[in-house]
C-alpha positions as MATLAB code, in Angstrom:
seq = 'MPPIFKTLATITAWILWICGLLTALIILVCMAIRGDLFSTDVMQMADIAALALAGGLTFLGVVVMRLRQKME';
ca = [
     -23.236   21.529  -56.699;
     -24.696   19.551  -53.790;
     -25.800   21.665  -50.831;
     -23.424   19.833  -48.482;
     -20.439   21.530  -50.132;
     -22.013   24.957  -49.723;
     -22.715   24.197  -46.088;
     -19.153   23.014  -45.448;
     -17.740   26.088  -47.189;
     -19.933   28.365  -45.074;
     -18.912   26.654  -41.833;
     -15.231   26.786  -42.813;
     -15.444   30.460  -43.719;
     -17.076   31.370  -40.415;
     -14.555   29.329  -38.418;
     -11.622   31.018  -40.189;
     -13.163   34.483  -39.780;
     -13.939   34.072  -36.067;
     -10.581   32.438  -35.264;
      -8.730   35.238  -37.057;
     -10.572   38.001  -35.232;
     -10.305   36.295  -31.842;
      -6.582   35.656  -32.326;
      -5.986   39.311  -33.165;
      -8.052   40.455  -30.196;
      -6.277   38.117  -27.781;
      -2.839   39.209  -29.012;
      -3.748   42.890  -28.698;
      -5.109   42.346  -25.173;
      -1.960   40.449  -24.156;
       0.199   43.231  -25.583;
      -1.833   45.825  -23.666;
      -1.464   43.866  -20.414;
       2.308   43.579  -20.901;
       2.505   47.272  -21.773;
       3.869   46.636  -25.263;
       0.878   47.954  -27.178;
       1.614   51.670  -26.848;
       5.338   51.556  -26.134;
       7.994   52.889  -28.476;
      10.056   49.704  -28.248;
      10.273   47.322  -31.149;
       7.550   44.669  -31.147;
       8.542   41.135  -30.272;
       8.791   38.717  -33.177;
       6.142   36.432  -31.640;
       3.621   39.286  -31.604;
       4.322   40.110  -35.230;
       3.962   36.463  -36.231;
       0.716   36.062  -34.289;
      -0.796   39.191  -35.817;
       0.253   37.991  -39.273;
      -1.395   34.644  -38.561;
      -4.572   36.387  -37.439;
      -4.597   38.509  -40.585;
      -4.025   35.437  -42.723;
      -6.882   33.543  -41.086;
      -9.228   36.483  -41.559;
      -8.171   36.872  -45.204;
      -8.672   33.150  -45.860;
     -12.146   33.385  -44.347;
     -13.021   36.121  -46.824;
     -11.562   34.122  -49.734;
     -13.543   31.013  -48.787;
     -16.750   33.037  -48.527;
     -16.153   34.546  -51.981;
     -15.562   31.067  -53.412;
     -18.739   29.866  -51.747;
     -20.701   32.686  -53.393;
     -19.329   31.683  -56.790;
     -20.460   28.073  -56.260;
     -24.117   29.169  -56.449;
];
């Protein structure tokens, strides 16, 4: 496998991982500012969707990194 594909897979994995973690952090900070983080009210659907997106991005970053390791 040419090294360019390994490099692209590494860059993609890092971008997915960092975007996922930053999205989760930003959503949690916004929820804390609004006072929704520790309240007993039901979470808003947008918060649930954003946290699911952040989890999905982080998971895809891990999957891409595993696939990159298997390309060696």
